C-alpha positions in Angstrom: 85.6 70.8 131.1 87.7 71.7 134.1 87.5 75.2 135.6 91.1 75.9 134.7 90.5 75.1 131.1 87.5 77.4 130.9 89.6 80.2 132.5 92.3 79.6 129.9 89.8 79.9 127.1 88.4 83.1 128.3 91.8 84.7 128.8 92.9 83.6 125.3 89.7 85.2 124.0 90.3 88.4 125.9 93.9 88.6 124.5 92.5 87.8 121.0 89.9 90.6 120.9 92.1 93.7 120.8 94.8 91.8 118.7 92.3 90.7 116.1 91.0 94.3 115.7 94.5 95.8 115.7 96.0 93.4 113.2 93.1 93.6 110.8 93.4 97.4 110.8 97.2 97.1 110.4 96.8 95.3 107.0 94.1 97.6 105.8 91.0 95.4 106.5 88.0 96.4 108.5 88.1 95.5 112.3 85.2 93.1 112.0 87.3 91.0 109.6 89.9 90.4 112.3 87.2 89.3 114.8 85.5 86.9 112.3 89.0 85.5 111.5 89.7 84.7 115.2 86.3 83.1 115.5 86.1 80.9 112.4 89.7 80.3 111.5 90.4 79.7 115.2 87.6 77.2 115.6 88.3 75.2 112.5 92.1 75.1 113.0 91.6 73.8 116.5 89.1 71.2 115.3 91.2 69.8 112.4 94.8 70.7 113.4 97.6 68.6 114.7 98.4 70.5 117.9 96.4 70.4 121.1 97.3 73.9 122.2 97.7 76.4 119.3 95.3 79.3 118.9 94.7 80.6 115.4 93.8 84.1 114.2 95.2 87.2 112.5 98.9 87.4 113.3 101.7 90.0 113.1 103.8 87.7 110.9 101.4 88.2 108.0 101.0 91.9 108.3 103.9 93.0 106.0 102.9 90.6 103.2 99.1 91.3 103.5 99.7 95.1 103.6 101.5 94.8 100.3 98.6 92.9 98.8 96.1 95.5 100.0 98.2 98.4 98.6 98.3 96.7 95.1 94.9 95.0 94.8 92.8 96.4 97.6 91.3 94.8 100.8 89.0 92.7 98.6 92.0 90.6 97.6 92.6 89.3 101.1 89.9 86.6 101.2 91.2 85.2 97.8 94.8 85.2 99.0 93.7 83.4 102.2 91.7 80.7 100.3 94.5 80.1 97.8 97.1 79.9 100.6 94.8 77.4 102.3 94.8 75.2 99.2 98.6 75.4 99.0 98.8 74.3 102.6 97.0 71.1 101.6 99.7 70.6 98.9 102.4 71.2 101.5 100.7 68.6 103.7 100.6 66.1 100.9 104.3 66.6 100.2 105.1 66.2 103.9 106.9 69.6 104.0 106.1 70.1 107.6 109.1 67.8 108.6 111.5 70.3 107.0 110.8 72.9 109.7 113.4 71.4 112.0 116.1 72.3 109.6 115.4 76.1 109.7 118.3 78.0 111.3 117.5 79.8 114.6 119.0 83.0 113.5 116.6 83.2 110.5 113.7 82.9 112.9 115.1 85.6 115.2 115.7 88.0 112.3 112.3 87.3 110.8 110.5 87.9 114.1 112.5 91.1 114.8 111.7 92.4 111.3 108.0 91.9 111.8 108.1 93.8 115.1 109.9 96.8 113.5 107.6 96.8 110.5 104.4 96.9 112.6 105.8 99.4 115.1 106.8 101.9 112.4 103.6 101.2 110.5 101.4 102.3 113.4 103.2 105.6 114.1 100.6 107.3 111.8 97.7 106.1 113.9 99.6 106.8 117.2 100.1 110.4 116.3 96.9 110.8 114.2 98.9 112.0 111.2 96.6 113.0 108.3 97.1 113.5 104.6 99.6 110.7 104.0 99.5 108.5 100.8 98.3 105.0 101.7 99.4 103.6 98.3 103.1 103.9 99.1 104.5 100.4 99.4 108.2 100.6 100.4 109.3 101.3 104.0 111.5 104.4 103.2 108.8 105.9 101.0 106.1 105.6 103.7 108.4 106.9 106.4 109.4 110.0 104.3 105.7 110.6 103.6 105.0 110.4 107.3 107.7 112.9 108.2 106.4 115.3 105.7 103.0 115.4 107.3 104.1 115.6 111.0 102.7 119.2 111.0 99.2 117.7 111.1 99.8 116.1 114.5 97.7 117.4 117.4 98.3 116.8 121.1 95.2 114.8 122.0 95.7 111.5 120.2 99.4 111.1 121.1 98.6 111.6 124.8 95.9 108.9 124.6 98.4 106.6 123.0 101.0 107.3 125.6 98.4 106.7 128.4 97.6 103.3 126.8 101.3 102.3 126.7 101.8 103.5 130.3 98.9 101.4 131.6 100.3 98.3 129.8 103.7 98.9 131.4 102.4 99.6 134.8 99.9 96.8 135.1 102.5 94.0 135.8 103.6 96.0 138.9 100.0 96.2 140.1 99.7 92.4 139.6 102.8 91.9 141.8 100.9 93.5 144.7 97.5 91.9 143.8 98.2 88.4 142.6 94.5 87.7 142.0 94.7 90.0 139.0 97.5 88.0 137.3 95.2 86.5 134.7 94.0 89.9 133.4 96.2 90.9 130.4 97.7 94.4 130.3 96.4 95.0 126.8 92.8 94.4 128.0 93.2 96.8 130.9 94.5 99.5 128.7 91.8 98.9 126.1 89.0 99.2 128.6 90.4 102.1 130.6 91.3 104.3 127.6 88.0 103.5 125.7 85.9 104.5 128.8 88.0 107.7 129.2 87.5 108.8 125.6 83.8 107.9 125.6 82.8 109.6 128.9 85.1 112.6 128.7 84.3 113.0 125.0 87.9 113.5 123.9 88.4 114.4 120.3 90.4 111.5 118.9 89.6 109.0 116.1 87.9 105.8 117.1 87.2 102.5 115.4 83.6 103.7 114.7 84.6 107.1 113.3 87.2 105.5 111.0 85.3 102.3 109.9 81.7 102.7 111.0 79.7 100.7 113.6 80.5 97.0 113.7 77.7 94.6 113.0 76.3 92.8 116.0 75.1 89.7 114.1 76.2 86.3 112.9 78.0 86.7 109.5 76.2 85.2 106.5 78.4 82.8 104.4 79.2 84.3 101.0 81.4 83.8 98.0 81.0 87.4 96.7 84.7 87.9 97.3 85.7 85.4 94.7 87.1 87.3 91.7 88.5 85.1 88.9 90.4 88.0 87.3 92.4 88.4 90.5 93.3 84.8 91.1 96.2 84.6 88.6 97.6 88.0 89.7 97.6 86.8 93.3 99.4 83.5 92.8 102.9 84.9 93.8 101.5 86.5 97.0 99.5 83.4 97.9 102.6 81.2 97.6 104.5 83.6 99.9 101.6 83.8 102.4 101.2 80.0 102.4 104.9 79.5 103.2 104.8 82.1 105.9 101.7 80.5 107.4 103.4 77.1 107.5 106.5 78.5 109.2 104.6 80.6 111.7 102.2 77.8 112.5 104.8 75.1 113.1 107.0 77.5 115.1 104.0 78.1 117.4 103.3 74.4 117.6 106.9 73.7 118.7 106.7 76.6 121.2 103.5 75.2 122.6 104.9 71.7 123.0 107.9 73.1 124.9 105.8 75.3 127.1 103.4 72.5 127.9 106.3 70.3 128.9 104.7 67.2 127.5 106.1 64.2 125.6 103.1 64.2 123.3 104.2 66.4 120.4 102.1 68.0 117.6 101.7 66.3 114.2 103.2 68.8 111.6 101.3 67.4 108.6 97.9 67.5 110.4 98.7 71.0 111.8 99.3 72.3 108.3 96.1 70.6 107.1 94.1 72.3 109.9 95.5 75.7 108.9 94.5 74.9 105.3 90.9 74.2 106.4 90.8 77.3 108.5 92.0 79.6 105.7 89.4 78.2 103.3 86.5 78.6 105.7 87.5 82.0 107.1 86.9 84.0 103.9 83.5 82.5 103.5 82.5 84.2 106.8 84.2 87.5 106.2 87.7 86.7 107.6 91.2 87.3 106.3 94.3 85.0 106.2 95.3 83.5 109.6 98.0 81.4 111.2 98.6 80.0 114.7 99.4 82.8 117.1 102.2 82.7 119.5 100.9 85.3 122.0 97.4 83.8 122.2 98.7 80.2 122.4 101.1 81.2 125.2 98.4 83.0 127.1 96.2 79.9 127.0 99.0 77.6 128.1 100.2 79.8 130.9 96.6 79.9 132.3 95.8 76.2 132.2 95.0 75.1 128.7 95.4 71.3 128.3 93.5 70.3 125.1 92.3 71.4 121.7 89.0 72.4 123.4 90.8 75.6 124.4 91.0 76.7 120.7 87.4 75.7 120.0 85.9 77.5 123.1 88.2 80.5 122.5 86.7 80.8 119.0 83.1 80.6 120.4 84.0 83.2 123.0 85.3 85.6 120.4 82.3 85.2 118.2 79.9 85.6 121.1 81.7 88.7 122.3 81.7 90.1 118.8 77.9 89.6 118.4 77.1 90.8 121.9 79.5 93.7 122.2 80.0 94.7 118.6 78.5 98.2 119.1 80.9 98.9 122.0 84.0 98.0 119.9 83.4 101.2 117.9 84.4 103.3 121.0 88.0 102.0 121.0 90.4 104.8 120.1 92.6 104.1 117.1 
């Protein structure tokens, strides 16, 4: 494997680590579930998919739908939804629905993406400010925002300052890279993650961390299990699974199209095979403790911009995430919420 390809794999993995943790937390799942999803769903999607470039894992697109599932049925429903959506992706493959993607209006895609961004941004205000006492069972946007406003009196000054420092570092890092081009490959999110985590750990700042909220992450290879399979929940989750499967298909094919355009190659992805690969990924992921996943635009773009040229990028990216999870699992707990 060329050096550029290895570099692209590592950078995609570095981008994936904080995103996998953050997106798992955003839907109400434990952080380790996001890391296992990036590792196992990412690896199998790259192996069986129809695109040479896409990187799969937890994505922002699924957050609003999966949050609703967790509110109604609990986090234990996520593996079932993922597996059922994976089966539905096989059906979509058989019906050749992937070819319909080219008929989706551009304005629908823009509105959809903007809505996801707003939903996640407002959904994380509570963690950003360390608001306490809110009701996590409130499903609708206006109810959750009103509940948040009513508890703003619980906000201290420490956690918001830590959050603002992280944002400032992410915004400032590109200017540092302009003066030091050799640092171009290091993502701003990774810099902020490491710097703020070290500050909180060594200065002993009083702010919630991943460990204080969710406990220490296991530093071992996950054991395959089907304990999550609950027959009573299957029929109740059919509507949610259909919605998730459709969204998975749309997001995955959008990412594949973006990757082809960014790569500038005449060799295009195969829509049917790409949906099939995502189906395999979402059936395997729950067995190893993962949650629903799709192809991820940010991670795919990071790999391509840094030299990815084949599906080996996705496979090695998955191996990197799993290795980092096992080797550094205890350190992840020090990341501030």
